[in-house]
C-alpha positions as a printed Julia matrix, in Angstrom:
502×3 Matrix{Float64}:
  91.79  103.27  112.52
  92.36   99.99  114.4
  92.3    96.85  112.2
  91.11   93.58  113.74
  92.07   90.51  111.72
  89.98   87.37  112.31
  90.15   83.87  110.92
  86.47   84.11  110.03
  85.91   80.36  110.42
  82.89   80.42  112.68
  84.43   80.61  116.15
  82.47   83.02  118.34
  85.21   83.06  120.94
  87.54   84.78  118.48
  85.22   87.74  117.94
  84.19   87.78  121.61
  87.76   88.09  122.91
  88.54   90.88  120.47
  85.28   92.68  121.26
  85.94   92.36  125.0
  89.32   94.07  124.85
  88.02   96.82  122.6
  84.98   97.46  124.78
  86.99   97.63  128.0
  89.18  100.2   126.3
  86.0   102.1   125.28
  87.05  101.94  121.64
  84.47  103.6   119.39
  82.94  101.28  116.72
  83.73  103.75  113.93
  87.45  103.49  114.67
  87.58   99.72  114.09
  88.06   97.91  110.79
  87.06   94.25  111.1
  88.68   91.99  108.5
  88.94   88.26  107.77
  92.06   86.47  106.55
  91.82   85.41  102.89
  88.5    87.26  102.69
  86.78   84.38  104.47
  84.09   84.97  107.01
  82.91   82.18  109.21
  81.07   81.6   112.43
  82.81   83.09  115.43
  80.95   82.18  118.62
  81.72   79.05  120.61
  79.06   76.8   122.12
  76.42   78.71  124.06
  77.09   76.63  127.17
  80.62   78.08  127.4
  79.34   81.66  127.43
  78.08   83.1   130.76
  74.4    83.96  130.64
  74.86   87.56  131.77
  78.36   88.42  130.66
  80.21   88.49  127.38
  83.63   88.53  129.01
  85.61   89.32  132.12
  88.88   91.17  131.71
  92.08   90.26  133.49
  91.34   93.26  135.68
  88.25   93.51  137.88
  86.26   95.14  135.05
  83.32   93.19  133.65
  81.32   93.73  130.49
  77.72   92.61  130.8
  74.96   92.35  128.24
  71.35   91.13  128.23
  70.93   87.39  127.78
  68.98   88.0   124.57
  72.1    89.46  122.93
  74.03   86.21  123.38
  71.34   84.17  121.62
  71.13   86.74  118.84
  74.91   86.92  118.4
  75.28   83.14  118.19
  73.04   83.14  115.13
  74.23   86.38  113.5
  77.89   85.37  113.71
  77.03   82.52  111.32
  75.83   84.96  108.65
  77.99   85.31  105.55
  77.88   89.12  105.51
  81.43   90.37  106.39
  79.88   93.42  108.06
  78.33   91.26  110.77
  81.33   91.73  113.1
  81.08   95.52  112.9
  77.3    95.41  113.42
  77.57   93.13  116.46
  80.24   95.28  118.07
  78.26   98.47  117.42
  75.18   97.01  119.14
  77.35   95.65  121.97
  78.84   99.1   122.47
  75.42  100.76  122.51
  74.06   98.21  124.99
  76.44   99.54  127.65
  74.46  102.78  127.62
  70.96  101.45  126.82
  70.14   98.02  128.28
  66.74   97.98  126.53
  68.13   98.56  123.04
  67.16   95.11  121.74
  63.52   95.84  122.6
  63.46   98.79  120.17
  62.46   96.9   117.03
  62.45  100.06  114.92
  66.15  100.65  115.55
  68.09  100.1   112.3
  70.88   98.03  113.92
  68.45   95.84  115.87
  66.28   95.29  112.78
  69.34   94.29  110.74
  70.49   91.83  113.42
  67.06   90.2   113.54
  66.95   89.96  109.74
  70.33   88.21  109.78
  69.18   85.84  112.52
  66.09   84.96  110.5
  68.17   84.33  107.39
  70.51   81.98  109.3
  67.56   80.12  110.81
  65.96   79.7   107.38
  69.22   78.41  105.93
  69.43   75.79  108.72
  65.86   74.75  107.97
  66.63   74.36  104.27
  69.69   72.27  105.06
  67.63   69.8   107.13
  65.09   69.63  104.28
  67.34   69.32  101.22
  70.32   67.23  102.29
  70.3    63.98  100.26
  72.62   61.22  101.49
  74.18   58.79   99.04
  75.76   55.55  100.16
  79.52   55.18   99.63
  81.97   52.33  100.05
  83.98   53.43  103.07
  85.86   50.08  103.33
  85.53   50.11  107.07
  86.2    47.16  109.3
  82.86   47.37  111.09
  79.48   46.65  109.54
  78.0    50.17  109.68
  77.06   51.68  106.35
  78.47   55.07  105.37
  76.76   57.91  103.53
  77.89   61.18  101.98
  75.89   64.32  101.22
  76.73   67.56   99.46
  75.0    70.84  100.34
  75.62   74.48   99.46
  74.41   76.73  102.31
  74.26   80.51  102.1
  75.76   80.93  105.56
  78.19   79.2   107.88
  75.68   76.85  109.5
  77.39   73.46  109.38
  78.17   73.43  113.11
  74.65   74.64  113.99
  72.82   72.08  111.84
  75.05   69.05  112.41
  73.52   68.03  115.81
  70.15   67.58  114.06
  71.64   65.0   111.69
  73.48   63.31  114.56
  70.17   62.79  116.4
  68.27   61.78  113.27
  70.86   59.44  111.71
  72.79   58.18  114.72
  72.7    54.57  113.49
  74.85   55.2   110.41
  78.16   56.86  109.56
  77.8    59.97  107.45
  79.61   63.01  106.09
  78.01   66.31  105.03
  80.39   68.27  102.83
  79.82   71.96  102.0
  81.87   74.86  100.63
  81.78   76.31  104.15
  82.88   73.29  106.15
  82.26   69.62  106.78
  80.44   67.6   109.47
  81.09   63.89  110.05
  79.59   61.28  112.41
  81.21   57.9   113.04
  78.81   56.56  115.64
  80.83   57.9   118.54
  81.93   61.47  117.83
  80.65   64.39  115.78
  83.52   66.13  113.99
  83.23   69.63  112.51
  85.81   71.05  110.11
  85.83   74.64  108.84
  87.8    73.72  105.71
  85.9    74.11  102.44
  85.07   70.91  100.55
  84.49   70.19   96.86
  81.39   68.69   95.31
  82.01   64.92   94.96
  79.29   64.66   92.23
  78.11   61.26   93.48
  75.26   59.19   92.08
  73.34   56.53   93.93
  71.39   53.48   92.83
  68.47   54.7    94.92
  68.17   57.97   92.96
  65.87   56.33   90.42
  63.73   54.86   93.19
  63.49   58.25   94.86
  62.43   59.91   91.61
  59.73   57.25   91.12
  58.44   57.88   94.63
  58.44   61.66   94.13
  56.57   61.5    90.83
  53.9    59.27   92.36
  53.24   61.45   95.39
  53.1    64.62   93.28
  49.48   65.86   93.27
  48.82   68.13   90.26
  45.45   69.19   91.67
  47.18   70.85   94.62
  50.01   72.47   92.65
  50.89   76.02   93.66
  54.02   76.97   91.75
  54.73   80.19   93.61
  54.46   78.49   97.0
  56.59   75.56   95.81
  59.31   77.91   94.57
  59.27   79.66   97.94
  59.72   76.42   99.87
  62.1    74.81   97.35
  64.14   77.62   95.71
  65.81   76.77   92.41
  69.29   77.21   93.82
  68.85   73.87   95.65
  67.59   71.93   92.63
  70.95   70.96   91.17
  71.72   68.74   94.16
  68.26   67.11   94.41
  67.74   63.93   92.36
  64.01   64.64   91.98
  64.55   68.21   90.71
  64.89   67.13   87.07
  61.28   65.9    87.2
  59.78   69.15   88.48
  59.55   71.13   85.18
  57.8    68.22   83.45
  55.44   67.66   86.37
  54.49   71.34   86.37
  53.99   71.41   82.6
  51.75   68.34   82.65
  49.8    69.28   85.77
  46.69   70.56   83.97
  46.4    67.48   81.74
  46.91   65.2    84.73
  44.14   66.95   86.66
  41.74   66.38   83.75
  42.78   62.73   83.58
  42.21   62.34   87.3
  38.7    63.78   86.96
  37.88   61.34   84.18
  39.13   58.38   86.17
  36.99   59.42   89.14
  33.82   58.46   87.25
  34.99   54.92   86.54
  33.45   51.82   88.06
  34.41   50.9    91.59
  36.77   47.92   91.91
  35.26   44.44   92.24
  36.09   44.14   95.93
  33.89   47.2    96.54
  30.88   45.34   95.16
  31.65   42.42   97.45
  31.81   44.73  100.44
  28.46   46.25   99.48
  26.9    42.78   99.21
  28.24   41.84  102.65
  26.89   45.07  104.14
  23.43   44.46  102.66
  23.38   40.94  104.09
  24.0    42.22  107.63
  20.86   42.11  109.79
  19.25   45.45  110.43
  20.04   46.88  113.85
  16.9    47.07  115.95
  16.9    50.21  118.06
  15.36   50.1   121.55
  11.86   51.56  121.96
  11.76   55.34  122.4
  11.4    56.68  125.91
  12.88   53.61  127.61
  15.95   52.99  129.72
  17.32   50.75  126.96
  17.22   53.65  124.52
  18.89   55.97  127.05
  21.54   53.32  127.78
  22.32   52.91  124.05
  22.59   56.67  123.66
  24.92   56.96  126.67
  27.14   54.22  125.22
  28.42   56.78  122.68
  28.75   59.68  125.15
  31.55   62.18  124.47
  30.27   65.07  126.6
  33.56   65.26  128.55
  37.13   64.01  128.11
  36.72   61.02  130.44
  35.44   58.86  127.58
  38.89   59.04  125.96
  40.56   56.83  128.58
  37.66   54.8   129.99
  36.95   51.33  128.62
  33.22   51.97  128.23
  30.23   53.83  129.58
  28.94   52.23  132.79
  25.23   53.01  132.83
  22.75   52.31  135.62
  20.83   49.04  135.92
  17.59   47.96  137.52
  13.84   48.05  136.84
  12.41   51.16  135.2
   9.61   51.31  137.81
  11.93   51.02  140.82
  10.8    52.9   143.94
  14.39   53.35  145.17
  17.37   54.68  143.2
  20.9    54.36  144.58
  23.38   56.96  143.23
  27.13   56.48  143.75
  30.12   58.53  142.58
  31.6    56.87  139.49
  32.53   53.37  138.25
  35.76   51.88  139.55
  38.35   49.69  137.83
  36.25   46.51  137.88
  33.05   48.32  136.92
  34.84   49.92  133.97
  35.91   46.51  132.69
  32.6    44.75  133.36
  30.34   47.59  132.18
  28.1    47.23  135.28
  27.82   49.45  138.38
  28.68   48.31  141.92
  30.51   45.06  141.11
  33.88   46.0   142.66
  34.99   46.1   146.32
  32.67   49.0   147.21
  29.79   47.23  145.44
  30.47   44.08  147.46
  30.13   46.08  150.7
  26.88   47.68  149.53
  25.37   44.37  148.39
  26.24   42.68  151.69
  24.72   45.47  153.78
  21.62   45.67  151.53
  21.05   41.93  151.95
  21.43   42.21  155.73
  18.78   44.92  156.06
  16.39   43.46  153.49
  16.93   45.9   150.59
  16.48   43.89  147.38
  19.13   44.78  144.8
  16.96   43.32  141.99
  14.13   45.75  142.71
  16.43   48.77  143.17
  17.91   50.94  140.43
  21.64   51.57  140.97
  23.68   54.1   139.04
  26.5    56.65  139.38
  26.72   60.42  139.13
  29.54   60.02  136.56
  29.36   57.23  133.96
  33.05   56.93  132.99
  35.98   55.75  135.12
  38.45   58.52  135.97
  41.86   57.25  137.0
  45.62   57.86  137.07
  47.82   55.08  135.61
  50.62   53.86  137.89
  52.46   51.04  136.22
  49.89   48.34  135.52
  47.42   49.72  138.07
  44.7    52.32  137.53
  44.3    54.5   140.62
  40.86   56.09  141.16
  40.65   59.88  140.88
  37.7    61.95  142.07
  35.78   63.63  139.2
  35.84   67.42  139.18
  32.84   69.77  139.18
  32.85   70.19  135.39
  32.81   66.43  134.77
  29.96   65.98  137.27
  27.94   68.73  135.59
  28.47   67.21  132.13
  27.3    63.8   133.34
  24.29   65.28  135.15
  22.63   65.21  131.72
  22.3    61.43  132.01
  21.41   61.34  135.71
  18.56   63.83  135.2
  17.12   61.73  132.36
  17.38   58.57  134.49
  15.42   60.28  137.26
  12.78   61.46  134.79
  12.27   57.94  133.37
  12.31   55.98  136.63
  10.61   58.55  138.89
  11.77   56.86  142.13
  10.1    57.74  145.4
  13.41   57.63  147.27
  16.88   58.52  146.01
  19.88   57.51  148.14
  22.92   59.74  147.55
  26.06   57.81  148.52
  28.95   60.24  148.83
  29.5    63.98  148.3
  29.78   63.68  144.5
  26.32   62.09  144.27
  24.91   64.72  146.62
  26.31   67.56  144.51
  25.03   65.99  141.27
  21.52   65.59  142.66
  21.13   68.91  144.48
  23.9    71.25  143.21
  24.55   71.74  146.92
  28.02   72.38  148.34
  26.94   71.51  151.89
  29.08   69.12  153.88
  27.88   65.55  153.63
  28.39   65.11  157.39
  25.78   67.81  158.06
  23.1    66.02  155.99
  23.98   62.38  156.58
  21.08   60.19  157.66
  18.5    62.9   156.98
  15.45   62.41  154.78
  15.23   65.48  152.55
  12.79   66.64  149.88
  14.24   66.21  146.37
  11.22   66.78  144.15
   7.45   66.42  144.03
   6.69   63.19  145.86
  10.39   62.33  145.94
  12.66   62.02  148.99
  16.46   62.1   149.3
  18.49   60.11  151.85
  22.15   61.09  152.25
  24.85   58.65  153.35
  28.53   57.87  152.71
  29.91   55.89  149.81
  30.97   52.28  150.62
  34.44   53.03  149.28
  34.88   55.48  152.17
  34.39   52.62  154.62
  37.12   50.59  152.96
  39.63   53.43  153.34
  39.25   53.9   157.13
  42.51   52.62  158.72
  41.3    52.4   162.32
  39.33   49.18  162.81
  37.23   50.53  165.69
  36.18   53.61  163.77
  35.53   51.48  160.67
  33.07   49.32  162.61
  31.35   52.43  163.97
  30.98   53.93  160.49
  29.84   50.59  159.09
  27.06   50.47  161.69
  25.91   53.97  160.72
  25.96   53.02  157.03
  23.94   49.88  157.8
  21.43   52.03  159.68
  21.1    54.39  156.67
  20.51   51.55  154.21
  18.05   49.93  156.66
  16.11   53.18  156.65
  15.98   53.07  152.85
  14.8    49.43  152.98
  12.05   50.34  155.47
  10.97   53.16  153.18
  10.72   50.69  150.32
   8.64   48.23  152.34
   6.34   51.0   153.48
   5.92   52.22  149.91
   5.12   48.7   148.75
   2.49   48.29  151.51
   0.87   51.59  150.56
   0.76   50.49  146.89
  -0.89   47.19  147.82
  -3.44   48.99  149.98
  -4.31   51.28  147.09
  -4.76   48.28  144.77
  -7.02   46.55  147.36
  -9.17   49.63  147.78
  -9.41   50.03  143.99
 -10.61   46.41  143.58
 -13.22   46.73  146.34
 -14.58   50.09  145.29
């Protein structure tokens, strides 16, 4: 029987080096007796970053012992367990892994199950340490102005080194010491120091203990008390080091009476300020809702739209505007940055281009209804700027709900689709806009569709010659829409004349 004597202070490297030599010599696990000096057993693995991902060790010779990466993570936790048999168990699994690389995947294996149970126990002990450490301020008599705190904790396992980085990140602005029977961690603002030497309970009191107990008693809700669950999350073994623990038995005993008292208080009169708030609310003028079946009603409804996620980042809904009996409806893509802030469509750079062209060809903006396929601004923030992003198919389909209702209320004779997004929203067509541009199509009964580009497209063309060419085509498209409007108006006047004269 070969005896391996370890310090048992929580250094993984110590066990790893011993296990490496034994494994290279093909020493059977049953022939090894793992022991710790003074009966102590501590954490034996070094930092994970110092351990190769696919190898436990490399011998002085060319031989190499390799293990799955999952074993390293498991061993780093298990080596912190307080069970003295953990060294034997780890070596036995390491030995078996040389023959069966998939051993750790066999959850029903007794050794694997025991390793995972130890890992879970260590993890739970770390969690309890982060939850139940209570710092108390001490007079460190230091030259600098930083305050110093001390805490006492009694872990089940050797977890001080594993848990200390959490406290360093959480309390980096103060000096502190966490003393335990299994080692000590200290932070001085510059370096984290770990000692494996056992410490003694300093039995400190703090002037804030009474304040903490007052806070705890006031947040305790007797109506939600579940003793079994509380005992699971806060086992009694931790109570002796918690200042609030002395209150718990009394709070549990008085829980039922406190619940009854709470129920009685619930029926009491509301405070005086509540009556004042009610009086103010009653004095507020009644909100007059727009008439049913009107654009104003639809606009008010759309103001609260949450049909897609775009409303989360947009300033407001940008609804269409124009007369409800308009013969021509202009449909763009979506509001831009300026439209989002102003709450009106076509007031930004693209809107300026459209308005100028419409004025040139005689299309009256005041008699035309203008709107967008999507009512919220979609963008990507870049510093202080908001860069336009094209809405996707799902967002267009969600917003089609509003566009369809606008069409039903206005019943325009001509709809001008500016851009591929507007075309898709109006027709569900995936045809290329270039193939339909300038054409007068049938949209519905007595309703025509004219397809053209969006003015924003014209602003993005870098070549000046091509930009002028495309601008001329756009002007021609809008002129065609204006001519349609004039023709429609003449037909309406002729009908009125004939009606008056029988």
